[in-house]
GUKE-621372 format. One line per 10 residues: their letters; for each residue x negated, y negated, z negated of N, C-alpha, C. Coordinates in Angstrom, 2 decimals, m for minus. Atoms other than C-alpha are relative to their C-alpha. Layout:
% GUKE-621372
A	X/Y/Z/X/Y/Z/X/Y/Z | ...
END
This chain:
% GUKE-621372
MKAREGFISN	0.38/0.87/m1.19/m3.46/m1.65/13.53/m1.43/m0.55/m0.54 | 1.41/0.56/0.17/m6.95/m2.97/13.92/m0.01/m1.77/m0.19 | 0.27/1.69/m0.58/m7.91/m6.73/13.21/m0.91/m0.11/0.93 | 0.80/0.44/m0.58/m9.47/m8.17/15.76/0.03/m1.28/0.60 | m0.01/1.26/m0.22/m10.40/m11.75/17.15/m0.31/0.08/1.58 | 0.20/0.41/m1.44/m10.10/m12.73/20.80/0.90/1.01/0.76 | m0.95/m0.43/m1.08/m8.32/m11.28/23.95/m0.15/1.36/0.10 | 0.01/m1.19/m0.09/m7.69/m7.86/24.12/0.46/0.32/1.41 | m0.49/m0.54/m1.47/m7.47/m6.17/27.77/m0.43/1.38/0.30 | 0.14/m1.28/m0.52/m7.54/m2.68/29.08/0.68/0.48/1.46
SSSTSFVVLG	m0.55/m0.14/m1.50/m7.02/m1.63/32.66/0.56/m0.88/0.56 | m0.51/0.96/m0.24/m4.54/m3.60/34.23/1.20/m0.77/m1.06 | m0.85/0.40/0.88/m2.10/m4.14/31.18/m0.87/m0.97/m1.07 | 0.26/1.04/1.47/m2.87/m7.00/28.16/1.22/0.44/m0.69 | m0.91/0.35/1.15/m1.35/m7.02/25.13/m0.96/m0.16/m1.38 | 0.53/0.26/1.48/m2.05/m8.49/21.74/0.86/m0.07/m1.07 | m1.07/m0.01/1.28/m0.49/m8.53/18.05/m0.55/m1.30/m0.70 | 0.62/1.11/0.78/m0.60/m11.51/16.15/0.46/0.13/m1.34 | m0.69/m0.60/1.38/m0.04/m11.08/12.42/0.20/m1.81/m0.67 | m0.30/1.14/0.60/1.57/m13.85/10.31/m0.51/0.35/m1.64
KKCNTTVKLH	0.59/m0.25/1.13/0.32/m14.29/6.76/0.87/0.06/m1.35 | m1.05/m0.59/1.04/3.28/m13.61/4.55/1.23/0.81/0.51 | m1.29/m0.53/m0.38/6.31/m11.45/4.54/1.38/m0.77/m0.53 | m0.93/0.96/0.45/9.39/m13.50/4.64/1.35/0.33/0.97 | m1.33/m0.54/m0.70/12.05/m11.20/6.97/1.04/0.65/m0.59 | m1.13/m0.53/0.58/15.48/m10.29/5.90/0.45/0.87/0.92 | m0.28/m0.92/m0.77/16.59/m7.13/6.80/1.15/0.77/m0.16 | m1.19/m0.86/0.84/20.04/m5.38/7.06/m0.10/1.18/0.25 | 0.24/m1.60/0.36/20.57/m1.95/5.66/1.35/0.57/0.40 | m1.08/m0.39/0.04/23.32/0.04/6.43/0.32/1.16/m0.65
ENVLVADGFY	0.08/m0.97/1.06/24.34/2.02/3.36/m1.03/0.24/m0.48 | 1.57/m0.30/0.59/20.79/1.74/2.03/m0.74/0.60/0.91 | 0.76/m0.84/m1.17/19.37/3.07/5.40/m0.16/m0.88/1.08 | 0.71/1.04/m0.93/17.33/1.13/8.03/0.27/0.87/1.50 | m0.55/m0.81/m1.55/18.81/2.30/11.74/m0.68/m0.72/0.75 | 0.76/0.43/m1.04/16.48/1.55/14.30/0.36/0.70/1.42 | m0.61/m0.49/m1.52/18.23/1.93/17.89/m0.21/m0.85/1.08 | 0.16/0.76/m1.15/18.21/0.75/21.34/m0.81/0.61/0.72 | 0.55/m0.18/m1.21/16.49/0.94/24.72/m0.83/m0.98/m0.03 | 1.00/1.20/m0.11/13.08/m0.96/24.77/m0.99/0.51/1.23
EFGWAFEKFE	1.18/m0.30/m1.21/10.61/m1.42/27.61/m0.92/m1.21/m0.21 | 0.95/0.91/m0.09/7.49/m3.01/26.79/m1.16/0.62/0.86 | 0.69/m0.23/m1.08/5.56/m2.93/30.06/m0.96/m0.98/0.64 | 1.09/0.76/m0.60/3.67/m5.16/32.41/0.50/m1.53/0.29 | m0.51/1.16/0.17/6.15/m8.35/32.22/m0.59/m0.69/m1.10 | 0.54/0.91/0.98/4.43/m11.39/30.50/1.25/m0.24/m0.87 | m1.11/0.64/0.87/6.74/m11.87/27.60/m0.45/0.35/m1.37 | 0.18/m0.11/1.51/6.43/m12.19/23.99/1.16/0.22/m0.72 | m1.03/m0.74/1.05/8.26/m10.38/21.15/m0.37/m0.59/m1.40 | 0.31/0.48/0.92/9.06/m11.86/18.14/1.13/0.54/m1.03
GFESKLAFAY	m0.82/m0.70/1.04/12.06/m10.26/16.47/m0.27/1.21/m0.24 | 0.32/m1.21/1.06/12.26/m7.61/13.91/0.21/1.55/0.86 | m0.26/m1.16/m0.57/13.83/m5.15/16.02/m0.81/0.45/1.06 | 0.87/m0.18/m1.41/11.43/m5.45/19.06/m1.11/0.36/m0.83 | 1.52/m0.57/1.03/8.42/m5.15/16.24/0.15/1.04/m0.53 | m0.44/m1.42/0.41/10.02/m2.32/14.87/m0.01/1.03/1.00 | m0.01/m1.04/m1.28/10.77/m0.19/18.41/m1.28/m0.10/m0.03 | 1.45/m0.51/m0.85/7.00/m0.99/19.44/m0.59/0.80/m0.85 | 0.67/m0.92/1.06/5.57/0.14/16.15/0.33/1.77/m0.17 | m0.42/m1.04/0.16/7.79/2.98/16.10/m0.68/1.05/1.49
LQCKDYPEFL	0.45/m0.90/m1.28/6.77/3.96/20.07/m1.55/0.08/m0.21 | 1.43/0.17/0.27/2.87/3.18/18.86/0.11/1.46/m0.69 | 0.54/m1.00/1.19/3.15/5.84/15.97/0.84/1.44/0.08 | m1.07/m1.13/0.06/5.97/8.37/16.87/m0.72/1.50/0.40 | 0.86/m1.57/m0.63/3.16/11.08/18.43/m0.84/0.47/m1.13 | 1.45/m0.08/0.93/0.86/10.55/15.36/0.88/0.40/m1.69 | m0.66/m0.39/1.09/2.71/12.30/12.18/m0.44/m1.00/m1.27 | 0.40/0.55/0.78/0.11/10.58/10.04/0.18/m1.77/0.03 | m0.16/1.33/m0.41/1.09/6.98/11.34/1.39/m0.23/m0.23 | m1.00/m0.03/0.77/4.44/7.69/11.18/0.32/m0.09/m0.96
DTLEKVIIDY	m0.31/0.06/1.54/4.59/8.40/7.77/m0.29/m1.40/m0.66 | 0.12/1.25/0.39/2.93/5.15/6.93/0.69/m1.05/0.46 | m1.00/0.95/m0.54/4.95/3.22/9.22/1.54/0.06/m1.15 | m1.10/m0.23/1.07/8.04/4.74/6.86/m0.27/m0.47/m1.05 | 0.15/0.44/1.45/6.46/4.18/3.80/0.01/m1.59/m0.07 | m0.09/1.42/0.28/6.01/0.50/4.69/1.65/m0.48/m0.16 | m1.49/0.66/m0.13/9.71/m0.07/5.85/0.51/0.49/m1.48 | m0.62/m0.35/1.22/11.03/1.88/2.83/m0.44/m0.94/m1.38 | 0.38/0.54/1.25/8.79/0.24/0.29/0.45/m1.78/m0.06 | m0.40/1.59/m0.13/9.47/m3.59/1.75/1.71/0.21/m0.17
CGCSCVVWNI	m1.57/0.14/0.04/13.41/m2.92/2.04/0.60/0.69/m0.68 | m0.55/m0.75/0.84/13.94/m0.72/m0.51/1.54/1.06/0.41 | m1.01/m0.84/m0.86/15.87/1.55/1.77/m0.04/1.39/m0.85 | 0.02/m1.56/0.66/16.46/5.35/1.01/m1.16/0.58/1.36 | 0.57/m1.04/m0.96/15.30/6.31/4.31/m0.21/m0.84/1.66 | m0.02/0.94/m1.21/14.62/5.11/8.16/0.53/1.12/0.65 | m0.57/m1.11/m1.07/16.79/6.90/11.00/m0.48/m0.65/1.34 | 0.89/0.58/m1.28/14.94/6.54/14.24/1.44/0.55/1.08 | m0.82/m0.40/m1.07/17.71/6.46/17.32/m0.36/m0.93/1.01 | 0.37/0.67/m1.14/15.70/4.80/19.83/m0.21/0.70/0.69
DEDSYVDHQS	0.19/m0.76/m1.08/16.12/5.78/23.10/m0.87/0.65/0.60 | 1.07/m1.15/m0.67/13.84/8.71/24.55/m0.56/m0.57/1.01 | 0.45/0.61/m0.97/13.53/6.77/27.46/m0.84/m1.58/m0.02 | 0.72/1.35/0.37/11.98/3.68/25.69/m1.51/0.38/0.01 | 1.29/m0.57/m0.19/8.40/3.09/26.37/m1.07/m0.88/m0.37 | 1.14/1.01/0.13/5.01/1.24/25.90/m0.97/0.28/1.33 | 1.00/m0.47/m1.28/3.00/0.72/29.07/m0.96/0.79/m0.55 | 1.08/m0.92/0.52/0.47/3.58/28.92/m1.10/m0.81/m0.46 | 1.33/0.69/0.58/m2.58/1.34/28.44/0.00/m1.05/m0.77 | m0.38/0.80/1.42/m0.69/m0.61/25.76/0.23/1.00/m1.20
LYPESKEFEM	m0.59/m0.97/1.25/0.00/2.61/24.00/m1.40/0.72/m0.99 | 1.01/m0.97/0.87/m2.05/4.15/21.24/m0.29/1.22/0.46 | 1.16/0.50/0.27/m4.51/5.62/21.39/m0.86/m0.74/0.96 | 0.99/0.70/m0.77/m6.15/3.86/24.31/0.07/m1.22/m0.39 | m0.18/1.59/0.22/m5.23/0.23/23.12/m0.76/m0.28/m1.49 | 0.21/0.04/1.58/m6.18/1.32/19.24/0.36/m1.50/m0.66 | m0.54/1.56/0.75/m4.37/m1.97/18.10/0.93/0.80/m1.00 | m0.81/m0.80/1.04/m2.21/0.82/15.89/m0.94/0.69/m0.76 | 0.80/m0.64/1.14/m4.93/2.03/13.65/0.66/m0.44/m1.15 | m0.73/0.31/0.77/m2.77/2.27/11.09/m0.64/m0.67/m1.43
NYEYMKLFLF	0.43/0.62/1.42/m3.20/0.03/7.75/1.23/m0.93/m0.25 | m1.41/0.27/0.81/m0.23/m0.40/5.39/0.16/m1.50/m0.02 | m0.30/1.56/m0.03/m0.83/m4.37/5.12/0.04/m0.39/0.98 | m0.08/0.65/m1.68/m1.41/m5.10/8.79/1.65/0.49/0.15 | m1.20/m0.49/m0.64/1.83/m3.23/9.47/1.18/m0.45/m0.75 | m1.15/1.02/0.62/3.89/m5.00/6.75/0.09/m1.17/0.20 | 0.31/1.29/m0.35/2.36/m8.05/7.82/1.11/m0.16/1.84 | m0.57/m0.12/m1.36/3.46/m7.37/11.70/1.61/0.10/m0.01 | m1.75/m0.17/0.19/7.24/m6.04/10.96/0.58/m1.27/m0.80 | m0.73/0.58/0.74/8.10/m8.14/8.30/m0.35/m1.80/m0.30
SNESYFKMGN	m0.14/1.35/0.09/6.64/m11.69/8.96/0.55/m0.89/0.68 | m0.77/0.84/m1.25/8.61/m14.41/10.90/m1.08/m0.34/0.75 | 1.19/0.83/m0.83/5.04/m15.56/12.12/m0.37/1.29/0.93 | 0.50/m0.90/m1.22/4.05/m12.10/13.83/0.70/0.24/1.19 | m0.52/m0.45/m1.59/4.54/m11.47/17.39/m0.85/0.92/0.36 | 1.13/m0.51/m0.40/3.07/m9.54/19.90/0.26/m0.22/1.79 | 0.07/0.68/m1.33/2.59/m10.49/23.91/m0.67/1.47/0.56 | 0.38/m0.90/m0.81/2.60/m7.99/26.65/m0.25/m0.80/1.39 | 0.64/0.71/m1.23/1.12/m8.71/30.30/m0.61/1.20/0.94 | 0.93/m0.71/m0.97/m0.98/m7.55/33.01/m1.07/m1.16/0.68
DND	1.28/0.65/m0.60/m4.06/m8.79/34.65/m0.20/m0.18/1.53 | m0.16/m0.07/m1.37/m2.98/m8.68/38.18/0.08/m0.86/0.78 | m0.07/1.13/m0.53/m2.37/m11.84/38.78/m1.16/m1.14/0.37
END
């Protein structure tokens, strides 16, 4: 992710990420493995996402087509959680609106510390929306 100040908008989609200052999230593991699963839609609806599962899915969907970014994401998770691996069972129909998806948005130029704060700070969140209204 890239640290920015101010409002970020691209095309009709709008999105932004707010990072907390300290990691304080407790994560449940299954037999020393973090399993990420579910179906997620990060589209035009005005919505705030604060939960770990949503942030994890958003990060995965941003990184999945970029092996170097996905490697960094997994390293952050493994280091913080102390798990042996991450299993990605995110539904293949899950998506991030195309205008809020890297590389167009540039929000997820991977940075280990930013990603750690994004995922594991209870104060971190992201918002999605559009500027059509």
